[in-house]
C-alpha positions as CSV (number, residue, x, y, z in Angstrom):
1,M,0.0,0.0,0.0
2,T,1.0,3.6,-0.3
3,H,0.9,5.9,2.7
4,D,2.3,9.5,2.9
5,G,4.2,8.9,-0.4
6,S,6.0,5.7,0.8
7,S,5.2,2.1,-0.1
8,W,4.5,-0.4,2.6
9,V,3.8,-4.2,2.7
10,A,1.8,-5.9,5.5
11,I,3.9,-8.4,7.5
12,T,0.9,-9.7,9.6
13,G,-2.5,-11.0,8.5
14,G,-5.7,-9.1,9.1
15,N,-3.9,-5.9,9.2
16,V,-6.9,-3.6,8.7
17,G,-7.2,0.0,10.0
18,N,-3.6,0.2,11.2
19,E,-1.6,3.0,9.7
20,P,1.9,1.8,8.7
21,D,3.8,4.6,10.3
22,L,2.0,4.1,13.6
23,S,2.1,0.3,13.8
24,L,5.6,-0.7,12.6
25,S,5.2,-4.2,13.9
26,N,2.5,-4.9,11.3
27,W,4.1,-3.1,8.3
28,Q,7.5,-3.0,6.5
29,M,8.5,0.0,4.4
30,I,9.7,-1.1,0.9
31,A,10.2,2.3,-0.7
32,S,10.5,5.6,1.0
33,M,9.2,8.9,-0.4
34,G,12.2,11.0,-1.6
35,R,12.8,14.0,0.6
36,A,15.8,15.4,-1.2
37,T,15.6,18.4,-3.5
38,G,17.5,18.3,-6.7
39,S,19.7,21.1,-8.0
40,T,18.2,24.1,-9.7
41,G,17.7,23.6,-13.4
42,P,19.1,26.0,-16.1
43,T,17.5,29.3,-16.7
44,G,14.8,29.2,-19.4
45,P,14.8,31.3,-22.6
46,Q,13.9,35.0,-22.7
47,G,10.1,35.4,-22.9
48,A,8.4,37.5,-25.6
49,T,8.2,41.3,-25.1
50,G,5.0,42.4,-23.5
51,A,2.5,44.9,-24.9
52,T,3.3,48.6,-24.7
53,G,1.9,50.3,-21.6
54,N,-0.3,53.4,-21.4
55,T,1.2,56.8,-21.8
56,G,2.3,58.3,-18.4
57,T,1.0,61.6,-17.0
58,Q,2.6,64.9,-18.0
59,G,5.6,65.8,-15.9
60,V,6.1,69.0,-14.1
61,T,7.4,72.1,-16.0
62,G,11.1,72.5,-15.7
63,A,12.8,75.6,-14.4
64,T,13.1,78.7,-16.5
65,G,16.5,79.0,-18.2
66,P,18.8,82.0,-18.0
67,A,18.1,85.1,-20.0
68,G,19.9,85.5,-23.3
69,G,22.5,88.1,-23.9
70,A,21.8,91.5,-25.6
71,G,22.0,91.6,-29.3
72,T,24.7,93.7,-31.1
73,V,23.6,96.7,-33.2
74,Y,25.5,97.7,-36.4
75,N,24.2,100.8,-38.3
76,V,25.4,100.6,-41.8
77,G,24.2,103.3,-44.3
78,G,20.4,103.0,-43.8
79,T,20.6,99.3,-42.8
80,A,20.4,98.2,-39.2
81,Q,22.2,94.9,-38.8
82,T,22.3,92.9,-35.6
83,S,24.2,89.7,-34.9
84,Q,21.0,87.9,-35.8
85,H,19.0,90.1,-38.2
86,V,19.4,92.6,-41.0
87,V,16.7,95.3,-41.2
88,S,16.5,97.4,-44.4
89,G,15.2,100.9,-44.3
90,T,15.9,104.1,-42.5
91,A,15.8,103.0,-38.9
92,T,18.1,102.6,-36.0
93,A,17.5,99.2,-34.5
94,S,18.3,97.9,-31.1
95,D,17.7,94.2,-31.2
96,Q,17.6,92.7,-27.7
97,G,16.6,89.3,-29.1
98,R,12.9,90.4,-29.4
99,D,11.4,90.8,-32.9
100,S,7.8,91.1,-31.6
101,E,7.1,94.0,-34.0
102,P,9.7,93.9,-36.8
103,H,7.4,95.9,-39.2
104,R,8.3,99.1,-37.3
105,L,11.9,98.7,-38.2
106,G,11.4,98.1,-41.9
107,R,11.9,94.9,-43.9
108,L,13.4,92.1,-41.8
109,H,15.8,89.6,-43.4
110,K,16.9,86.6,-41.5
């Protein structure tokens, strides 16, 4: 018979209702359940890539960067030229990096 994973054989007749591990005079173990644990097997192959997750929430706004430097003004015979722009017409330009209303200075060429 099998009891708790081990195999037992009755060594006395009429051995009914006696559990083998509690009545050793009536039973003999012929195969013990293994109790040892084997070594760990090799690592399996890499699984498939999962589905793309949802888009995360918007992050916080970063700090304001430092102010830019002042532009350089060149006044050349009716043309105001800065380090970044050339303005044609009769105007004196002072470009501080802001061309919010370039039409006041004449034609703007970038």
